[in-house]
Structures are given as C-alpha cells and as structure tokens.
C-alpha positions in Angstrom: 81.6 -82.6 91.7 83.6 -79.5 91.1 81.6 -76.7 92.7 82.7 -75.0 95.9 79.6 -73.1 96.8 76.0 -72.3 96.0 73.3 -69.7 96.4 69.6 -70.2 97.1 66.7 -67.9 96.3 63.0 -68.0 97.3 60.1 -66.4 95.4 56.5 -66.9 94.4 57.4 -68.1 90.9 60.2 -70.0 89.2 61.2 -67.0 87.2 61.5 -64.7 90.2 63.5 -67.3 92.2 65.7 -68.1 89.2 66.6 -64.4 88.6 67.3 -63.9 92.3 69.5 -67.0 92.5 71.6 -65.8 89.5 72.3 -62.4 91.0 73.1 -64.1 94.3 76.0 -65.9 92.7 77.9 -62.6 92.6 79.4 -63.4 89.2 78.8 -59.9 87.8 75.2 -60.5 86.7 72.2 -58.6 88.1 69.9 -61.4 87.1 69.4 -63.5 84.0 69.5 -61.3 80.9 69.4 -57.6 80.5 73.2 -57.6 80.2 75.9 -57.7 77.6 77.0 -61.3 78.1 80.1 -62.6 76.3 78.2 -65.4 74.7 76.4 -62.9 72.5 79.6 -62.4 70.6 80.3 -66.1 70.0 79.8 -67.8 66.6 77.1 -70.4 66.2 79.4 -73.3 66.5 80.8 -72.1 69.8 77.4 -71.3 71.1 75.9 -74.7 70.1 78.9 -76.5 71.7 78.2 -74.6 75.0 74.6 -75.6 74.8 75.5 -79.3 74.1 78.2 -79.7 76.7 77.4 -78.9 80.4 79.5 -76.0 81.6 79.3 -73.3 84.3 78.1 -70.6 81.7 75.6 -72.7 79.8 72.6 -70.8 81.3 74.0 -67.6 79.7 74.5 -69.4 76.4 70.8 -70.2 76.5 70.1 -66.5 76.9 72.4 -65.6 74.0 70.8 -68.3 71.8 67.3 -67.1 72.5 68.4 -63.5 71.9 69.7 -64.5 68.5 66.5 -66.3 67.5 67.1 -69.9 68.4 63.8 -71.7 69.2 63.0 -73.6 72.4 62.8 -76.9 70.5 66.3 -76.5 69.0 67.8 -75.5 72.4 66.1 -78.6 73.9 67.6 -80.9 71.3 71.1 -79.6 72.0 70.9 -79.3 75.8 68.2 -81.8 76.8 67.0 -79.2 79.4 63.3 -79.7 79.9 61.1 -77.6 77.7 59.1 -76.3 80.7 62.2 -74.5 82.0 63.2 -73.3 78.6 59.7 -71.9 78.0 60.0 -70.0 81.3 63.3 -68.5 80.2 62.0 -67.6 76.8 59.2 -65.5 78.6 62.0 -63.6 80.4 63.6 -62.8 77.1 60.3 -61.6 75.7 59.8 -59.3 78.8 63.3 -57.9 78.3 62.4 -57.1 74.7 59.3 -55.3 75.9 61.4 -53.3 78.4 63.9 -52.3 75.8 61.2 -50.8 73.7 60.0 -48.6 76.6 61.4 -45.5 78.3 61.5 -45.4 82.1 59.0 -42.6 82.4 56.4 -44.6 80.5 56.6 -47.7 82.8 53.3 -47.8 84.8 52.6 -49.4 88.2 51.2 -52.5 86.5 54.4 -52.7 84.3 56.6 -52.6 87.4 54.6 -55.3 89.2 54.6 -57.5 86.1 58.4 -57.1 85.7 59.3 -57.4 89.3 57.2 -60.5 89.8 59.4 -62.1 87.1 62.5 -61.3 89.2 64.0 -58.4 87.2 66.2 -56.2 89.4 66.3 -52.5 89.3 69.7 -52.7 87.7 68.3 -54.9 84.9 65.5 -52.5 84.3 68.0 -49.7 84.1 70.0 -51.6 81.5 66.9 -52.2 79.4 65.6 -48.6 79.6 69.0 -46.9 79.3 68.8 -45.3 82.8 70.5 -45.7 86.2 69.6 -48.0 89.0 68.9 -45.0 91.2 66.5 -43.5 88.6 64.7 -46.9 88.4 64.3 -47.1 92.2 62.9 -43.6 92.5 60.5 -44.2 89.6 59.4 -47.5 91.1 58.8 -46.0 94.6 57.0 -43.0 93.0 54.3 -45.3 91.6 54.0 -47.2 94.9 55.8 -50.5 94.0 57.7 -52.0 97.0 58.5 -55.6 97.9 56.3 -57.5 100.3 58.1 -60.1 102.5 56.6 -63.6 102.9 57.3 -66.0 105.7 58.4 -69.6 105.5 56.5 -71.4 108.1 59.1 -73.4 110.1 56.4 -75.1 112.1 54.3 -76.5 109.3 51.2 -74.6 110.5 50.9 -76.8 113.6 51.6 -73.9 115.9 52.9 -70.3 115.7 56.5 -70.0 114.4 58.6 -67.8 116.6 61.6 -67.7 114.2 60.7 -65.5 111.3 62.3 -66.7 108.0 61.5 -64.4 105.1 61.9 -63.7 101.4 60.8 -60.9 99.2 58.2 -60.9 96.5 56.1 -58.3 94.7 52.8 -59.3 96.3 50.3 -57.1 98.1 50.4 -58.6 101.6 53.6 -58.2 103.7 54.0 -60.8 106.5 57.2 -59.5 108.0 55.7 -57.4 110.9 59.0 -55.6 111.9 59.4 -54.8 115.6 60.4 -51.6 117.3 63.1 -53.2 119.4 66.8 -52.3 119.3 68.1 -54.3 116.4 71.1 -54.9 114.1 71.2 -56.0 110.5 74.1 -58.4 109.8 75.2 -58.8 106.1 76.5 -62.3 105.4 79.0 -63.4 102.9 76.9 -64.9 100.1 77.8 -68.1 98.4 81.0 -69.9 99.4 83.8 -69.6 96.8 87.6 -69.8 96.8 88.8 -66.8 98.7 85.6 -66.3 100.7 84.2 -69.2 102.6 82.8 -70.5 105.8 85.2 -68.5 107.9 83.1 -65.4 107.3 79.9 -67.2 108.2 81.6 -68.2 111.5 82.1 -64.5 112.2 78.5 -63.6 111.3 77.1 -66.3 113.6 79.2 -65.3 116.6 78.1 -61.7 116.0 74.5 -62.7 116.1 74.9 -64.8 119.3 76.8 -62.1 121.0 74.4 -59.2 120.2 71.4 -61.4 121.1 73.0 -61.9 124.6 73.6 -58.1 124.7 69.9 -57.4 124.3 69.6 -56.7 120.5 67.3 -58.2 118.0 69.5 -59.7 115.3 68.6 -59.7 111.6 70.6 -61.9 109.3 70.6 -61.3 105.5 72.3 -63.9 103.4 71.7 -66.2 100.3 73.9 -69.2 101.2 71.9 -72.4 102.0 75.0 -74.2 103.3 75.7 -72.0 106.2 74.8 -71.8 109.9 73.9 -68.2 109.5 70.9 -69.1 107.3 69.5 -71.6 109.9 66.3 -70.0 110.9 67.1 -70.1 114.6 70.6 -68.5 114.4 69.2 -65.0 114.4 65.9 -63.5 115.6 65.0 -62.8 112.0 66.4 -64.1 108.7 66.0 -62.6 105.2 67.0 -65.1 102.5 67.9 -62.5 99.9 70.7 -61.6 97.4 73.3 -59.3 98.8 72.9 -56.4 96.4 72.4 -52.7 97.1 68.7 -52.8 96.0 67.9 -55.7 98.3 69.8 -54.3 101.3 68.1 -50.9 100.9 64.7 -52.6 100.8 65.3 -54.3 104.1 66.8 -51.1 105.6 63.6 -49.3 104.7 61.4 -52.1 106.2 63.3 -52.9 109.4 65.1 -49.6 110.1 67.7 -51.2 112.4 69.9 -49.3 114.8 73.0 -50.6 113.1 74.3 -52.4 110.0 77.4 -54.6 110.2 79.4 -55.0 107.0 82.7 -56.2 108.5 82.0 -60.0 108.8 80.9 -61.1 105.4 84.1 -60.7 103.5 84.3 -58.7 100.4 80.6 -59.0 99.5 79.2 -56.5 102.0 82.4 -54.4 102.0 81.8 -53.7 98.3 78.4 -52.3 99.2 79.5 -50.3 102.2 80.1 -47.0 100.5 76.9 -47.2 98.5 74.9 -48.1 101.7 76.6 -45.1 103.5 75.6 -42.7 100.7 72.0 -44.1 100.8 71.8 -43.5 104.6 73.3 -40.0 104.3 70.8 -39.0 101.5 67.6 -40.5 103.0 68.4 -40.5 106.7 66.1 -43.4 107.7 65.2 -43.2 111.4 65.7 -46.3 113.6 62.5 -48.2 114.5 63.6 -48.1 118.1 63.5 -44.3 118.1 67.2 -44.0 119.1 68.4 -42.0 116.2 69.3 -42.6 112.5 70.2 -45.9 111.0 74.0 -46.1 110.7 76.8 -48.6 109.8 78.5 -49.9 112.9 82.2 -50.3 113.3 84.9 -49.0 111.1 83.5 -46.3 108.8 83.1 -47.1 105.0 85.4 -44.2 104.4 88.2 -45.8 106.4 87.5 -49.1 104.6 87.8 -47.3 101.3 91.0 -45.6 102.5 92.6 -49.1 103.0 91.3 -50.4 99.7 92.2 -47.3 97.6 95.9 -47.6 96.8 96.6 -43.9 96.4 94.9 -43.0 99.7 96.6 -45.9 101.5 100.0 -45.0 100.2 99.6 -41.5 101.6 98.6 -42.8 105.0 101.7 -45.1 105.1 104.0 -42.3 104.2 102.4 -40.2 107.0 103.0 -43.0 109.5 106.5 -43.8 108.2 105.5 -47.4 107.5 107.6 -49.2 104.8 106.0 -51.0 101.9 107.4 -52.6 98.8 108.1 -50.3 95.8 105.1 -50.3 93.5 102.7 -48.3 91.5 99.2 -48.0 90.1 98.8 -48.7 86.3 95.8 -47.2 84.5 97.0 -48.4 81.1 99.2 -51.0 79.6 102.0 -48.4 79.0 101.8 -47.4 82.7 102.2 -51.1 83.8 105.3 -51.6 81.7 106.9 -48.3 82.8 106.3 -49.1 86.5 107.7 -52.6 86.2 110.8 -51.3 84.5 111.3 -48.7 87.2 111.0 -51.1 90.2 112.6 -54.1 88.5 111.4 -57.7 88.0 110.0 -59.9 89.4 106.8 -58.0 90.2 103.4 -59.0 91.7 100.5 -57.8 89.5 96.8 -57.8 90.5 93.6 -56.0 90.0 92.5 -53.6 92.7 89.6 -54.5 95.0 89.8 -58.3 94.9 89.6 -61.0 97.5 91.4 -64.4 97.3 94.2 -63.1 95.1 92.0 -63.5 92.1 93.9 -62.8 88.9 97.1 -62.1 90.9 100.4 -63.3 89.4 104.1 -63.0 89.8 105.8 -62.0 86.5 109.5 -62.0 85.6 109.7 -60.1 82.3 108.0 -57.6 80.0 106.8 -60.5 77.8 105.1 -62.2 80.7 103.6 -58.9 81.8 102.1 -58.2 78.4 100.6 -61.7 78.3 99.0 -61.1 81.7 97.6 -57.7 80.7 96.1 -59.3 77.5 94.6 -62.3 79.1 93.9 -61.8 82.8 92.7 -58.2 83.2 91.5 -55.2 81.3 93.3 -52.1 82.4 91.6 -48.7 82.4 91.4 -45.7 84.8 88.3 -47.2 86.5 89.9 -50.6 87.0 93.6 -50.0 87.6 96.2 -52.8 88.1 98.5 -52.7 91.2 102.1 -53.5 90.6 104.5 -54.2 93.4 108.1 -55.4 93.8 108.1 -59.2 94.6 110.2 -59.9 97.7 112.0 -63.1 97.0 112.7 -65.5 99.9 110.8 -63.3 102.4 108.7 -64.6 105.3 105.1 -63.5 105.3 103.3 -62.5 108.5 99.5 -62.2 109.2 98.3 -60.1 112.1 94.7 -60.0 113.4 94.0 -56.9 115.6 91.0 -55.7 117.5 90.2 -52.0 118.3 87.4 -50.2 120.0 85.9 -46.7 119.5 87.9 -45.3 122.3 91.3 -45.9 120.6 92.2 -49.0 122.5 94.0 -51.6 120.3 94.9 -55.2 121.2 96.7 -57.6 118.8 94.7 -60.9 118.6 97.4 -63.0 117.0 100.6 -62.9 114.9 100.9 -65.7 112.5 104.1 -66.8 110.6 103.5 -68.3 107.2 105.4 -71.5 106.6 105.5 -71.0 102.8 107.5 -68.0 101.7 105.9 -64.7 100.6 104.4 -65.0 97.1 102.1 -67.9 98.1 98.6 -66.5 98.9 97.9 -66.3 102.6 94.8 -68.4 102.2 97.0 -71.2 100.7 99.9 -71.1 103.1 100.2 -73.1 106.3 100.9 -70.8 109.3 101.6 -71.0 113.0 100.9 -69.2 116.2 103.1 -68.1 117.9 105.8 -67.3 115.3 108.7 -69.7 115.0 111.7 -67.9 113.3 110.9 -64.1 113.6 113.2 -62.0 115.7 111.9 -59.9 118.6 113.0 -56.7 116.8 110.9 -57.5 113.8 107.9 -58.5 116.0 108.2 -55.2 117.9 108.1 -53.3 114.5 105.1 -55.2 113.4 103.2 -54.6 116.7 104.1 -50.9 116.6 103.0 -50.4 112.9 99.8 -52.4 113.4 98.7 -50.3 116.4 99.6 -47.0 114.6 97.6 -48.0 111.5 94.6 -49.2 113.5 94.4 -45.9 115.3 95.0 -43.8 112.1 92.2 -45.7 110.3 89.9 -45.3 113.3 89.3 -49.0 113.3 86.4 -50.2 115.4 86.2 -54.0 115.3 88.7 -56.2 113.5 91.6 -55.5 111.1 94.0 -57.8 109.3 97.5 -56.8 108.3 100.0 -58.7 106.2 103.7 -58.1 106.4 106.8 -59.5 104.7 110.2 -59.8 106.3 113.2 -60.1 104.0 116.3 -62.3 104.6 118.0 -59.1 105.8 115.4 -58.4 108.5 113.6 -55.6 106.7 109.9 -55.4 107.5 107.4 -54.3 104.8 103.6 -53.9 105.1 101.9 -55.6 102.2 98.3 -54.7 102.9 95.7 -53.9 105.6 92.1 -54.9 105.6 89.8 -53.2 108.2 87.4 -56.2 108.4 87.3 -59.7 109.7 89.8 -61.9 107.9 89.7 -65.6 107.0 92.1 -66.3 109.9 89.8 -65.1 112.7 88.4 -68.6 113.5 91.9 -70.0 113.6 93.3 -67.3 115.8 90.3 -67.4 118.1 90.8 -71.2 118.7 94.5 -70.8 119.0 94.4 -68.1 121.8 91.1 -69.2 123.4 89.3 -65.8 122.9 86.3 -65.3 120.6 87.5 -62.4 118.5 84.4 -62.1 116.4 82.2 -61.9 119.5 84.5 -59.2 121.0 84.4 -57.2 117.7 80.7 -57.2 117.5 80.4 -56.0 121.1 82.9 -53.1 120.6 80.9 -52.1 117.6 77.8 -51.8 119.9 79.8 -49.4 122.1 81.6 -51.7 124.6 85.3 -51.1 125.2 88.0 -53.7 125.3 88.4 -53.0 129.0 84.7 -53.9 129.5 85.4 -57.2 127.8 88.5 -57.9 129.8 90.6 -58.3 126.6 93.4 -55.8 127.2 96.7 -57.5 126.0 98.0 -59.8 123.4 97.7 -63.5 124.2 100.8 -65.5 123.3 100.0 -69.1 124.0 102.4 -71.7 125.4 101.3 -74.2 122.9 101.7 -74.1 119.1 98.8 -73.9 116.7 99.3 -74.7 113.0 96.8 -74.1 110.2 97.1 -76.2 107.0 94.9 -75.9 103.9 92.9 -78.4 101.9 93.5 -78.1 98.1 91.1 -79.3 95.4 93.6 -80.4 92.8 92.2 -84.0 92.6 88.9 -82.7 91.4 90.3 -80.7 88.4 92.1 -82.8 85.9 95.0 -81.0 84.2 95.3 -78.4 86.9 98.9 -77.9 88.1 99.6 -78.2 91.8 101.8 -75.2 92.3 100.9 -72.6 94.9 101.1 -68.9 94.0 99.5 -65.5 94.7 96.1 -66.6 93.5 94.2 -68.6 96.2 93.2 -72.1 95.4 92.4 -73.8 98.7 88.8 -74.7 99.6 89.2 -75.5 103.3 91.5 -75.7 106.2 92.4 -77.7 109.3 94.2 -77.0 112.5 96.7 -78.9 114.6 97.7 -78.0 118.2 100.6 -79.3 120.2 103.4 -78.1 122.5 105.9 -78.5 119.7 105.7 -77.0 116.2 106.7 -80.2 114.4 104.0 -82.3 116.0 101.4 -79.6 115.4 102.4 -79.4 111.8 102.3 -83.2 111.4 98.8 -83.4 112.8 97.5 -80.6 110.7 99.1 -82.2 107.6 97.5 -85.5 108.3 94.2 -83.9 109.0 94.1 -82.6 105.4 93.8 -86.2 104.3 97.4 -86.6 103.2 99.7 -89.3 104.4 103.2 -88.5 105.6 105.6 -91.3 104.9 108.2 -92.1 107.6 110.5 -94.1 105.3 111.2 -94.7 101.6 112.4 -92.5 98.7 112.1 -88.8 98.2 112.2 -87.3 94.7 113.9 -83.9 94.7 113.7 -81.4 91.8 114.5 -77.8 92.5 114.6 -74.9 90.1 117.7 -72.6 89.9 116.2 -70.0 92.3 115.7 -72.6 95.1 118.8 -74.7 94.5 120.8 -72.9 97.2 118.5 -74.7 99.7 118.9 -78.1 98.0 121.6 -79.6 100.1 119.9 -78.6 103.4 116.7 -80.3 102.3 118.5 -83.4 101.0 120.5 -83.8 104.3 117.3 -83.4 106.3 115.6 -86.4 104.6 118.8 -88.5 104.4 119.1 -88.0 108.2 115.7 -89.6 108.5 116.7 -92.6 106.5 115.2 -91.7 103.2 116.8 -92.3 99.8 117.1 -89.5 97.4 116.2 -89.6 93.7 116.6 -86.7 91.3 116.8 -85.8 87.6 120.1 -84.7 86.0 120.3 -81.0 87.0 119.4 -81.5 90.7 121.4 -84.7 91.0 124.5 -82.9 89.6 124.3 -80.3 92.3 123.8 -82.9 95.1 126.8 -84.9 93.9 129.0 -81.8 94.0 127.9 -81.4 97.6 128.9 -85.0 98.3 125.4 -86.2 98.8 124.3 -89.7 97.7 121.6 -89.6 95.0 120.1 -91.9 92.4 119.7 -90.3 88.9 116.5 -90.8 87.1 115.4 -89.8 83.6 112.9 -87.0 82.9 109.7 -88.1 81.2 110.8 -86.7 77.7 114.3 -88.4 78.0 113.0 -92.0 77.7 112.3 -94.9 80.1 112.3 -95.8 82.9 111.7 -92.2 83.9 110.5 -90.5 87.1 106.9 -91.1 86.3 107.5 -94.9 86.1 108.9 -94.8 89.6 105.8 -93.0 90.8 103.5 -95.5 89.1 105.5 -98.5 90.5 105.3 -97.2 94.1 109.0 -96.5 94.3 108.7 -92.8 95.3 106.9 -91.9 98.6 107.3 -88.1 98.7 108.0 -85.4 96.1 109.7 -82.0 96.7 109.5 -80.1 93.4 109.7 -76.4 92.5 108.8 -75.1 89.1 111.2 -73.4 86.7 108.3 -72.0 84.8 109.9 -72.7 81.4 108.4 -74.4 78.4 109.9 -77.8 79.3 108.5 -77.6 82.9 105.1 -76.8 81.5 105.2 -80.2 79.7 107.5 -82.5 81.6 107.2 -81.2 85.2 103.4 -80.7 84.9 102.9 -84.3 83.8 105.1 -85.6 86.6 103.1 -83.6 89.2 99.8 -84.8 87.8 101.0 -88.4 88.0 102.0 -87.9 91.6 98.5 -86.6 92.3 96.9 -89.5 90.6 98.9 -92.0 92.6 98.4 -90.0 95.9 102.1 -89.3 96.4 102.4 -86.2 98.7 103.8 -83.2 96.8 105.7 -80.3 98.4 106.2 -77.3 96.2 108.1 -74.9 98.5 111.4 -74.9 100.3 109.9 -74.0 103.7 107.2 -76.6 103.3 109.9 -79.3 102.6 111.9 -78.4 105.7 108.7 -78.3 107.9 107.7 -81.7 106.5 111.1 -83.1 107.4 110.7 -81.9 110.9 107.2 -83.3 111.1 108.4 -86.8 109.9 111.1 -86.7 112.5 108.6 -86.1 115.2 106.3 -88.8 114.0 109.2 -91.3 114.0 110.2 -90.4 117.6 106.9 -89.6 119.3 103.6 -91.3 120.2 100.7 -89.0 119.5 97.9 -88.6 122.0 94.7 -86.8 121.2 93.3 -84.4 123.8 90.4 -81.9 123.8 91.0 -78.5 122.4 89.6 -76.9 125.6 92.2 -78.6 127.7 94.9 -76.4 126.3 93.3 -73.4 128.0 92.6 -75.2 131.3 95.6 -73.8 133.3 95.3 -76.1 136.3 94.9 -79.2 134.2 97.5 -78.1 131.7 100.1 -77.7 134.5 99.4 -81.1 135.9 99.3 -83.0 132.6 101.6 -81.0 130.3 104.0 -84.0 129.8 101.1 -86.2 128.7 99.8 -83.8 126.1 101.2 -84.5 122.7 98.8 -83.0 120.2 95.3 -82.4 119.0 93.6 -81.5 115.8 90.5 -79.6 115.0 88.8 -79.0 111.6 87.0 -75.7 111.2 
C-alpha cells in the first residue's frame, strides 16, 4: 500500500458517486472528464501502457482513451477493469459530448436534471458549454434545479435516527429538514495527504464539541471517511460532500447557519474563503435563527489573503518593522533568474499558495533554478513563484498564537525545530519549551507575533515560523492565520485545548472569559518526531528538505530533553542502538561539525567508520576512524558492512553532486532495506547522541500524560517520572 488518504462520496447512482469522489480528491479535477487532462496529449503507446499498468492516473487515461475513440472491449483487455464500470464511464463521455454541442442558454430543466444526476459539477458544465461556473449556477437556479439531500439511516429503520447524516442528489424529495436553531457550519479538511492530515480533523472535532457545549447546533461538511469528524455522532448534522464552492454554497442556501468556520480544515477551506465571502456579500443569505446574515467566523478572508499574498504581506511587515529574508516574486523565468542573482544563492523557491511545501526546493545555481522552473512549476503572472534567500545553519522556530476579537493575544507555544532551517516544519522534530534559543531572541519573537496578530485582526489561531541565524538575527519566514498542524501537539504539551478555545473566541468569547490569559511554559519537555514513509516507496531518497514527506507524528514527554527525544524516536518504530559502529559521511558544508559529532559517539563507546573524504578530516583532528570503500570503489564497501550487520547507525549528509546521486543514494537505500537508522542532519545527529546517552544511563518509566499537569502529584512524584509517549 502506498496511499496516504482517501475520499468518499455518496449518491443515488454509481456515476454520481464516482464524479463526486473524483472532485473530492482535490487533485485539480472538478469531476471525471470535462477537463483538459494531460493524458489527451499522450501517444498511443504511452496511453496503452497507463491502461495496462495500475497507476494513480489510470482513471484519467481511461477518459483520454474513450475520448480518442478506444472501445470498451479494448480498454477492458488492457486494464481488466470490469466492463460494467467501463460502460458506465463511457456513458459519461457520451453525456459530455452532448453538453459540448449545446450552449448554456439552450439547456432545459430536464437537461440539467439528467446531467446533475450523473454527477457533473457546475464547473464541468461550464467547461463543456464555454461559460463560467457562476453563469451555470444562475442558469440552473433559474430553471428550478437544486440539490435534494438524502439521509443515511444510522438506525437501520428500527427506530428514528437522531443523528442526521446526509448527502446530496438531484432528486425531488429533500430529507434534510433544517432547523431554525443557532448553528455553525464547520468545513473539514477533505482527504488526508502529505501536508494536510489528521491534525486538522482534530481541530474540527474539538470545534464541534466546544460549540455544542456552548449551545450551537454544529454542522460538519467533509468527504474523508477515515476521520472522526465524519462519524455521524461527532456533530449534530453531517454532510458527506466534496469541499468545493458549489457544494458549500448549496449547503449555505439550505441550512443558512449563523457562522461558517474555515480556519480548521487546513488549506482546503482556506482556498474557498474569499469565494465564499464574495458569495455572502452578493446574495446576503439570512440566518435561519433570525439573528442576522450568514457570515464567516474568525479571522476575515481578507486578512487570510493578506497573509497569503506576498506583496500585501511584505507591505505589512515593512509597516511593523519585522525582518524577513531577502526575496522576491517571480512572474516569469527571467524574473526568477534576476531575483536569484540579486539576493545570491542558495535560494528557496516555491509556488505561492501551497501547503506542505509542495514543489518547494533549495537551489544553488542558475542551472539548478532553470531545471526547477522547467520541471516543477509553470511560472506566469497568475501563478507566481516565490524566491527567498536560504538561511544556512539557522534554527527554525514555530509559534502557535491565539487571539480574540477584542485584541487580546496569547502565545500558545513556541517550538524549536531540532533540524536546521530548510527542512520542512512538518518533517522536523521539535520541542517545547525551546532548548537553545536566547531570551533576547524569544522576546523578539513574542513581540513580533503579537504585533502581527493584532495587525491582521486575527480572531482564532495563527501560526508563525521564524529563523534565527548563527549571529542571533531573527527573521519571520511566514505567518498563517489558521490552525496549523502543530495545534494538537502544542495543546497536549501545555495542557490547554487550543482548538476549543479558538472556536469559542470565534463565537464571541474573550480569552479572559476562557481563563487563558498568559503563555504557558511547562516544566517538562515535549518532543514531536515524525513518521516517514520511505520504506513504502522503492527508489525514494531519504533526505529531508523543504518539501514535506512525513505521513504521521508521535510525541514524547519527559523532564529532560534527551529522554523525551529518545522516547519520541522509539515511538516512530525506529531502534536506537546503544553500542556498535556509526557510519559518518558529511558533505563539505557540514564538515565543520564533523569532529563534534564523532567525539559525541566515541564518548558513548561507538566505533567510527567513514569513507575517504570524511575519514581524512577526522584523522586530521586526531580522531580514530576506520576507512571503508565507497560502493563504486570496489569491495568490501560500506554497503557490504550494512548488509553484514557491521553498521548500527548512519549519519550522512548529501553533497547533491552526480556521484552522490548514484553512490550515496544506493547506500541510503541499503540502510533503509536493512533497517539501519539514518540521520541526515547535523542537529539530528547531536540530538540522537544525547538520546543514546540518556538511554544508557536511565531507566525509563511510563506515566500517564495527564499526570504531567497534576501539580500536586507532580510535586510529590517528580523524581519518579522519567518519560511518557503519546501518539496523535
């Protein structure tokens, strides 16, 4: 298995459910078909190969093959997909052909019902009829075609179900029966994926529970079957629907909630926030409770956009005198090269409006930048690329902050990343409280965070990321006025449910009302470590960088950093050796730290093995080391030692050159295959050495997470508490 998430759709027919499921995946498709898919440009050999060999895009290859005239029988012979499914898909292609021959104004009420019952979205109809999504919606409503919502009977008809669980269909009888209570629509995060996972569902669930307790009817909208938010008893009402503008507006029209919450579902609802706001401003739907107009709760969509839009955000930072790395916005390839030349390499490049660091990369030369622009992104004025100076050897800091509508701001937690800046925050281990940051830098971070939250009129949660250079300079990297993936970790570390507090301040409560008025700095240490999926993907390199790769995380708590880190590391499923041999291979940029790392492991009784370049530097430092051949130099080489069980731990940083792509990559893959722990950063190596030292000298004792916040018990038993772990 290689998938990291899934979507689910309900409908009255296979075609309707299938189309809704495809657009729920949020892969850029508004359904199946009615789109310019890349497979349409493939030659026949490439297309047939994609039909024959299972792959993530095969369903779109089927569409392209049908559009180009391939028959159902021929597709079946290549794919072995049952002909019943292929026939259903062929009917969708036929309907698309019919739509493309029509103009929007000629579509009748019967046409709309026929098309919508087959799952076509307004955006698909717009593509086929060469119109806009808004024009399609207005035309559809003008002929009286609206969705009806059907209930899933959670009690199997034995008695009345009190937990409405609904899906849309284009039928004539609506079973939703909305109430006139005070109510809130919570937009979920859609399918799990790298960069957006269960941490956002955690926030949505806590929001629902908190607002139910506050007297609101809660309405959850999501399409992810794996989550607690789509359990039919998590909220008062559940709509199992794709998170698109069309589907959200349909539910707004039906339910007319007092508020809509977009902060807790990650980037999925945030991307819809401005469009939803424009819809509310244009049509001004009145709340079913009669308390006013439907509105978005919390931080305004305009403030969210101000933080996402680089030009607006830069202006705000200049106004507040907050430092940020030198950078620029490239709207063409020429712009990108000019900006990189002006600020100097290395630079971090990424598309705007992304989550999880998708397509983000550190580049060191014009040649590498051109390669990135050709292969990773398409640069144009509507899709600019952000280019920033890469801060080498900097410490990265994450801050989660909570603000209410009265201007009160309280920092929830300040996390220090263990890996250096340049590793995506979702892939880096981190600790609360910070371990190496000076009080001066922390004061600067606190001051800037509070100023920014007030300037953006944040109501709810905001996450800020900072970098601190070796010279103590602080730079703001980015700010996101929404719940971040660290909210569950921070909440457990400090003993305060931040998502619950955020939902209540959105409803009008103040932080004073909630009794959360100051930053909590715990006496214990909490460490978050990540789970990486490299074993599932053959050929994938194990290096961490600015693009997120982790699929989960764990947490360790203790009264010492080293023990907390050790427990978190072990909880990921890795084994920390307490004796044996460490293989060291550091690139030129990290070689200044080589002697420190080597002495740390030698002091723990480990032997050191290295290839020629690293071994030479160690010998100059007077450090005992065994030389071993690289893979291309002959045998026995470092890979043989891994296979023979003669290496227990690897610390290896990439040079990024052509030889490393071949030799180093093979070595790292061998270590992965033989389950030898691999450390790819300097900070990670030093933290690992500290953790091994603690494991060799301490006896670990497991205690309940809650006991760390029981002051009386903690005072009496503090000497007995060693550590605890919690997976979340």
